[in-house]
N, C-alpha and C positions, 0 to 999 in steps of 0.2 A: 713395340708391338705387344699385344696382349698375349699372355702365355696360353690362354685357352682358345683363342680365336681359330677357326677352321677355314681353310682356303680350298676353293674348287681349283680344278686344273686350269681352267681358263684365266683365274686370277694369277696363278703362278706364271703362266706364259706372258701375261702382260707385265708383271712385276720385273721379270728378268729378261724380257725381250728374247725368249727362247721358243723353239718350235715344239709342238706336241711330241714328235719323235725323239727329240733331244731330251725332254723331261722323262719320258718313258725308259729312254736308254739309261739314264742317269739312275733311275729307280733300281735298276738291276745291278748297279755297281756295289762293291763292297763298302759297307759302312753306312749306307742309306738308311735312315731310321725306319722301323717298321711302319707300314702304312695301314690306316683304318679306311673302311668304306662306310658310306652313309646307308640309310635304309634302302635307298634305290640303287646301291651298288656303286655309286660314284666315288671315286677316290677323294679322300679328305686329308689335307696337309695342314700340319700345325706348325708352330714356331720353330720346332727342332728341324723340320724339313726345310723351312725358309732359310734357317741358318746354314744348314748343309749346302743347299743349292747356291746361296749366297757366296759361300766360300769357294764353291766350284767355279762359280761366274768370276769372281775376283781373280782366282788363279788363272783361268782363260785370258781374261783382260791383261794380266801382267805379262803373259806370253806374247800377246798381241802387241804390247808396248815395246817389248824387246825387238820385235820385227820392225815396228815403226822407227826405233832408234837406229837400227841398221840401215833402213831405207832413208834415214834423214828426213822423215815426213813429219814435220812440226804440226801440221794441222791435226793429222791422226793422233799424234802424241797428246796435244791438248784435249781432243775428244775423248781419248781413253782415260786420261786423268780425271776428267770430269765424271765419267761413268764409275770409276774406280771409288771416287769420293762419294758419290751417291750411294753405291751399293753398300760401302763400308757403314756409312752413317744410318741408312734407312733399314737395311736387312741384316747387317752383322751387329747393329747397335754399337757401333764403335765411333764416338763422336771425335776422336783424334784424328780421323780422316780430314776433318774440316781444317785443321791447323796445317796440313800438308799443303794445301793451297790457299793460302790467306787472301789473295788478290784475284782469285780466279772468278769469272763471270758465270754464274748458273742460270740455266733457263728458267722460264716461269714455272713450269711443271715441277722442277726440282725445288725452287724456292717454296712453292705451296707444300710439297711432300716435306721438306725440312720444317716449315712451321707447325705441320701436323704432328711431326715426330716431337717437336718442342713440348707440345701440350701433354705428353706422356710422362714428363719430368716435373719435379718441384722446381720452383724458381731458384732456389739455392743450390741445386744439383749442378756441378761442372758441365755435365753434358748439355743440360738446358742452356747454360751461359755460352758454351761453345757455338751452339746452333744459332742462338740469337745474335752473337757477335758476327758470325759469318753472314747472316742475313742482312745485318744492319750495314756491314762493310759493302755489300752487294747494292743495297738500295738506297743509301744515303749518297747524295752527290757531293763532290769535293768543295762546292760553293758554300755549304752549310758551316 
């Protein structure tokens, strides 16, 4: 992510699949980075906000994963692992999340987002290589 990019509330809702009320409730929590407003008074979020919200979302997913384990809900566990990987890589800028699920199938939206993320790195960067390796494993058949 670009350090100076600004995000509108609707972009944040979509990025993290959260409601408006959840976002505004989180803004009131201790540790939320100071928020700027645009000329029209609209909230403007930056990369610090994205990271804070991403960490909050990842913590929430980890709790949900523990409940899925207790319920022995394998389908929900897989779903949560996919989301955890996506949020770690795309919003927390932690490409190690890809190594946690080396053979996991990503949906088309996640693959596109991963490729977009890869363009932000030099080809020699380990993060770029981890992303490309994960996408390659997903898209190349065993027949090749």
